[in-house]
Steps between C-alpha positions, in 0.01 A plus 500: 500500500799731559831502313701633797408464866835626632360845567530615861199708601439719805162642597487789747200617697189407690413153626163479675165332538211597275184479709177414315230520766579209732759347266873586492736432211871571469574784258668830424588585140878445534445164670245393240757584231771304677282195557391485137854530365627239746220266389663498155827376650699826515713584807311780680571686824250711695609815685243618753407506869247319718401540864591267783151349492306202372423664164872561444588140582233367266622721214864400547410130511288537186777686318753228586259227386469680169876509440576865562822620664386656829836632622389851400183492712565658840284461810424818690393508864327837478236456228245238402503306175303689237133446421273636229121502504388407148155584368383348171231650277260297285762468223768367737698826495661584832537806721743500791528635854869468589604498865760760600749464656596141421825307526570540127510879546829445687716287270866533599823422318731231632788301353267225379289750310800670343641164386167395352470820299865495395437168323165597348433501127152653538355709783126561545365792701178700536377835623294397804805396704623860478217635716738500801851651512670190640408262218529773237857582602589130499356458153699786350823375659441153354411636155834682494698206639497294178497715184506194274175337606180542295271719709126441465261757648148372559281808539237425765311821574329474838358829628619690700844335494665670201578832332628589156848598623553156654360320195725694264804413711403131501441501123837663439668208681326236287596305189144373467170649625165325526176701526134433457320731259356723772838541669693609193234755404489643854878529520536649152246770585692578820806547278303744280446262209137481389407233249248214498719296265679226695790468256563875523500473880739206492739686269477810717582314823780310328664820382427697818656237731756352257337159544520283191250232600143562612194278535140615548230253599146561376297259715286268287614692189858370519827690517755713315878454519778734388818296458810608306303796360233274347140479621338160553136431583296209636122481517490295820338168590130502598423337835229504763656724764496382862704799616775716352727490808853406393420456131713797398786380722504157337473663158811710568699212649416285197578776251841582646589132541430438132659820371827448687511126434383475140509861368189450284255785577200348321536167679568674830185711473293198401630292791459781754146569381408136547645479851339827608160386370531164674580667832193723462286191452599378848426651838810654662830630369713185488322194362723208406532486122686213339668518160245258353208715613657814353585334168157341470331834571710672234420233242128526571514879466708500183 
């Protein structure tokens, strides 16, 4: 399924429990990304923080069981493991109430973390983790610690935890940026660019931030990818949506895994679209998806 699995990945940011009424499921966009990429057989390390509590222990045990390197996950005595109250509408789309402060707001650097990042080929990060100075400062130090790694910025706009100055700084650090269609239009307007054309917005952000690779997801309408100055498009795979939690994270993990392994943008977009759609057809962010299930789904949708 992949031509090269010797790609060391690091994912930085929140690990937490998504709470759906009375039910709790392990999540956090950076962790969802890491879990999906590890499920393909890539070496992946998670850099985050949990509390010294039962939720933190459960997350760390789960992460180990799913073959992630946990040496970059610190345990803090002062803050609880993160939780998010998730509310789903009739279409399965989610809104979030994110507890603050949480352990992942206080991610610290140590020798283990520096060594992990020093050996990374690809580094995933998002905007939500920057809502607190401690984790934000750690992120920027790590981004600067290995200039050679491929830096992937997953834009995750969660009000009120962002501003345009922060987003522009995060975009300027990236080699690859992933938005949804609403996010790129909102950010472009904040940067004084007003157009309803998605390709024009992609080109504008690419030039403005000197980022050569950009992906925009369009929900059930598919996705657009700018790669090596060429635009690729996929119409998506139709599914009955259970919920959208984690679908975009798995899409991005799948896309980057394929792009860096195989360097075929059309195949990468096709594969990522299939995985993202499959995740949306399940409840929760991290359903187990085997290679056979993915390949069968793609063949049926072809």
